[in-house]
C-alpha positions in Angstrom: -20.2 -11.3 -18.9 -20.9 -9.7 -15.5 -17.2 -10.0 -14.7 -16.2 -8.3 -17.9 -18.7 -5.5 -17.3 -17.3 -4.9 -13.8 -13.7 -4.8 -15.1 -14.6 -2.3 -17.8 -16.4 -0.1 -15.3 -13.4 -0.3 -13.0 -11.1 0.7 -15.8 -13.3 3.6 -16.8 -13.5 4.8 -13.2 -9.7 4.5 -13.0 -9.2 6.5 -16.2 -11.6 9.2 -14.9 -9.9 9.3 -11.5 -6.4 9.6 -13.0 -7.6 12.3 -15.3 -9.1 14.3 -12.5 -6.1 13.9 -10.3 -3.8 15.1 -13.2 -5.9 18.2 -13.6 -6.0 19.2 -10.0 -2.8 17.8 -8.5 -0.2 17.5 -11.3 -0.9 20.1 -14.0 -0.9 23.1 -11.5 2.6 22.1 -10.4 4.4 20.7 -13.4 4.1 21.9 -17.0 3.3 19.1 -19.5 6.6 19.7 -21.2 8.4 18.5 -18.1 8.1 14.8 -18.9 10.2 13.5 -16.1 8.4 15.2 -13.2 5.0 14.7 -14.8 5.7 11.0 -15.2 6.8 10.8 -11.6 3.7 12.5 -10.2 1.5 10.4 -12.5 3.0 7.2 -11.1 1.9 8.4 -7.7 -1.5 9.3 -9.1 -1.9 5.8 -10.6 -0.9 4.3 -7.2 -3.4 6.5 -5.4 -6.4 5.9 -7.7 -5.6 2.2 -8.1 -5.7 1.9 -4.4 -8.9 3.7 -3.8 -10.8 2.1 -6.7 -9.4 -1.4 -6.2 -10.2 -1.4 -2.5 -13.9 -1.4 -3.4 -13.8 -4.7 -5.3 -11.3 -6.3 -2.9 -13.3 -5.4 0.2 -16.4 -7.0 -1.3 -14.3 -9.9 -2.6 -15.6 -9.4 -6.1 -14.0 -12.1 -8.3 -13.6 -9.6 -11.2 -11.3 -7.4 -9.1 -8.3 -9.7 -8.6 -6.1 -12.2 -10.4 -6.5 -15.1 -8.1 -9.1 -16.3 -5.7 -8.5 -14.8 -2.2 -10.0 -15.9 1.1 -12.4 -13.2 2.2 -10.4 -11.9 5.2 -7.3 -11.6 3.0 -9.2 -9.8 0.3 -10.5 -7.3 2.9 -7.0 -6.9 4.3 -5.8 -6.2 0.7 -8.5 -3.6 0.5 -7.2 -2.0 3.7 -3.7 -1.9 2.3 -5.0 -0.3 -0.9 -6.8 2.4 1.0 -3.6 3.0 3.1 -1.6 3.4 -0.1 -4.2 5.7 -1.6 -4.2 8.0 1.5 -0.4 8.1 1.7 0.0 9.0 -2.0 -2.7 11.6 -1.7 -0.8 13.2 1.1 2.4 13.0 -1.0 0.7 14.6 -4.0 -0.7 17.4 -1.8 2.9 18.4 -0.8 5.3 16.5 -3.0 8.6 17.2 -1.2 11.7 15.2 -2.1 11.6 12.9 0.9 7.8 12.3 0.6 8.1 11.3 -3.0 11.0 9.0 -2.2 9.1 7.4 0.6 6.1 6.7 -1.8 8.5 5.2 -4.4 10.3 3.0 -1.8 7.0 1.7 -0.4 5.6 0.9 -3.9 8.7 -1.2 -4.8 8.8 -2.9 -1.3 5.2 -4.0 -1.9 5.3 -5.0 -5.6 8.8 -6.3 -6.3 9.2 -9.3 -3.9 5.6 -10.3 -4.7 6.2 -10.1 -8.4 9.4 -12.1 -8.2 7.7 -14.8 -6.0 4.8 -15.1 -8.4 7.0 -15.5 -11.5 9.2 -18.1 -9.7 6.6 -20.1 -7.8 3.0 -19.2 -8.4 2.2 -18.8 -12.1 -0.1 -21.8 -11.8 -2.5 -19.7 -9.7 -3.3 -17.4 -12.7 -5.9 -18.2 -15.3 -4.4 -17.5 -18.8 -7.9 -17.1 -20.2 -8.9 -14.3 -17.9 -8.2 -10.7 -19.2 -7.5 -9.5 -15.6 -4.4 -11.8 -15.6 -2.8 -9.8 -18.3 -3.9 -6.5 -16.8 -2.3 -7.5 -13.5 1.0 -8.3 -15.0 1.1 -5.3 -17.3 0.3 -2.8 -14.5 2.7 -4.5 -12.0 5.6 -4.5 -14.5 5.1 -0.9 -15.6 4.8 0.3 -12.0 7.9 -1.6 -10.9 10.0 -0.4 -13.8 8.8 3.2 -13.4 9.4 3.0 -9.6 13.0 1.7 -10.1 13.7 4.4 -12.6 12.4 7.3 -10.5 14.0 6.0 -7.3 17.3 5.9 -9.2 16.8 9.1 -11.2 14.4 11.1 -9.0 13.6 14.5 -10.5 14.1 17.4 -8.2 11.1 18.4 -6.1 11.5 21.7 -4.3 8.1 22.4 -2.9 8.3 23.4 0.8 11.7 21.8 1.2 11.8 22.8 4.9 9.4 19.9 5.6 12.2 17.5 4.9 14.6 18.9 7.5 12.6 18.8 10.8 13.8 16.0 13.1 11.4 13.6 14.7 11.0 13.3 18.4 12.8 10.6 20.3 9.5 9.0 21.3 8.4 8.8 17.7 11.8 7.5 16.6 11.6 4.7 19.3 8.1 3.7 18.2 9.1 3.5 14.6 12.2 1.5 15.4 10.1 -1.1 17.3 7.5 -1.1 14.5 10.2 -1.7 11.9 11.5 -4.7 13.8 8.0 -6.2 14.6 6.7 -5.8 11.0 9.9 -6.9 9.4 10.2 -10.2 11.4 6.4 -10.9 11.0 6.5 -10.1 7.3 9.5 -12.2 6.6 8.0 -15.2 8.4 4.8 -14.9 6.4 6.7 -14.5 3.2 8.8 -17.5 3.7 6.2 -20.0 4.9 2.5 -20.5 5.3 2.9 -23.1 8.0 2.8 -22.1 11.7 0.5 -21.2 14.5 -2.9 -20.3 13.1 -3.1 -17.1 15.1 -0.3 -15.7 12.9 -0.2 -17.9 9.8 -3.8 -17.2 9.0 -3.9 -18.9 5.6 -2.2 -22.4 6.0 -1.5 -24.1 2.7 -1.9 -20.8 0.7 1.6 -19.4 0.4 0.7 -16.9 -2.3 -2.0 -15.3 -0.1 0.4 -15.4 2.9 3.0 -13.5 0.8 0.4 -11.0 -0.3 -0.2 -10.0 3.3 3.5 -10.3 4.1 4.5 -7.6 1.6 2.3 -5.1 3.4 4.0 -5.8 6.7 7.4 -5.4 5.0 6.1 -2.1 3.5 5.3 -0.8 6.9 8.7 -1.9 8.2 10.4 -0.1 5.3 8.4 3.0 5.9 9.3 3.0 9.6 13.0 2.6 8.8 13.1 5.3 6.2 11.0 7.9 8.2 12.3 7.4 11.7 14.6 10.4 11.7 12.5 13.0 10.0 9.2 14.4 11.4 7.4 14.8 8.1 7.9 11.3 6.7 7.3 10.0 10.2 3.9 11.7 10.1 3.3 9.9 6.8 4.2 6.5 8.2 1.9 7.1 11.2 -1.0 7.8 8.8 -0.2 4.6 6.8 -0.2 2.5 9.9 -3.3 4.1 11.3 -5.3 3.5 8.1 -4.1 0.0 7.6 -4.4 -1.0 11.3 -8.0 0.2 11.4 -8.7 -1.6 8.1 -7.4 -4.9 9.6 -9.6 -4.4 12.7 -12.7 -3.5 10.7 -12.1 -6.5 8.4 -12.1 -8.8 11.3 -15.2 -7.2 12.8 -17.0 -7.6 9.5 -15.9 -11.3 9.6 -17.3 -11.7 13.1 -20.7 -10.0 12.1 -21.0 -12.5 9.3 -20.4 -15.4 11.7 -16.9 -16.2 10.4 -13.8 -16.7 12.6 -11.6 -13.8 13.4 -7.8 -13.6 14.0 -7.5 -12.2 17.5 -3.7 -11.6 17.2 -4.2 -9.5 14.1 -7.0 -7.6 15.8 -5.0 -6.9 19.0 -1.6 -6.1 17.3 -3.0 -3.9 14.5 -5.5 -2.3 16.8 -2.7 -1.2 19.2 -0.6 -0.1 16.3 -3.5 2.1 14.9 -4.2 3.5 18.4 -0.5 4.5 19.0 -0.2 5.9 15.5 -3.3 7.9 16.0 -1.7 9.5 19.0 1.4 10.4 17.0 -0.7 11.7 14.1 -2.7 13.9 16.5 0.5 15.3 17.9 1.9 16.1 14.5 -1.3 17.3 12.8 -0.1 20.9 12.7 2.5 19.9 10.2 0.7 17.5 7.9 
C-alpha cells in the first residue's frame, strides 16, 4: 500500500509541475491553437519535471520510484542524470531556440531509445507484470520516444533569439568537447555491450541492464558534445549538463562512503575532473546563458 501511495503522490506532483510549467513557460510563448509547437514544448516540460521529481525517489532508492531493483549507487547516479536532464530542459525552455530544442530532443532519444530496445530484446524478465509502475514505465518511455522522433524529424520553427544559434565556440571549448565525446562514447559503448571487466569501470558485474542504464547517460553526454562543439550556445548547455551530472556522480560516491559503502574511485576522479573543467567553461560563458 505504501508503494502505491508513493506512486500516486509522485504522479500528482508531476501533474502539478507540468501544469505550472505550462502556465509560466509554454503559454506565454505559444498559443494553445498551435498544437505542434505546444506539443514540442510540453515534451520538454515533461522531460524536465520527470527528471526533477523522479530524482528524489531515485536518489533515496525508493522501490516505488523505478521499474527494477537498482543497486544504491546506480540509483543515485540515475538521480544525478535526472537532475542534469531537468536543468538542461529548463534552460532550453527559458530560451527555446532552434538548436537548443534540437539538442534536447537528440539527448532524449540518445538516452531512451537504445535502453528501450535493449529492454525489449533482452531484459523483459527484470520487470514485474503485477506492478503498476511497469506499465507506467513503458507507456511514458514509448510516448516520449515516438514524440521525440516526430519532433526531431518535423521540428516546428522556433525563432526566439535566433542569434544565439550563430555564435561560434572557442577552439579551447571545441577541443574539450571533442575529447569528451570520444571518452564518453567509448566508455558508454563498453558499458552498454558488457557488464564484465575491471571493477573500477564495470561497477555492476553480472547486472547488464543496470550497466546499460548508466551507459546511456555517458552516450548522451557524448552526443551532446558532438552536436554542440561548434556553437557557443549549445556548448554552454553541454557544459551545464556535464557539470550537474559530474557533481552528482561525485556526491553519490561521497554519500556511499559516509554510509560505509565502497566507492568507485575512477568514477569520482573522472567525473570530478569533468565537472571542474565544465565549471570553468560555464563560468566563462555565463554572460550568454
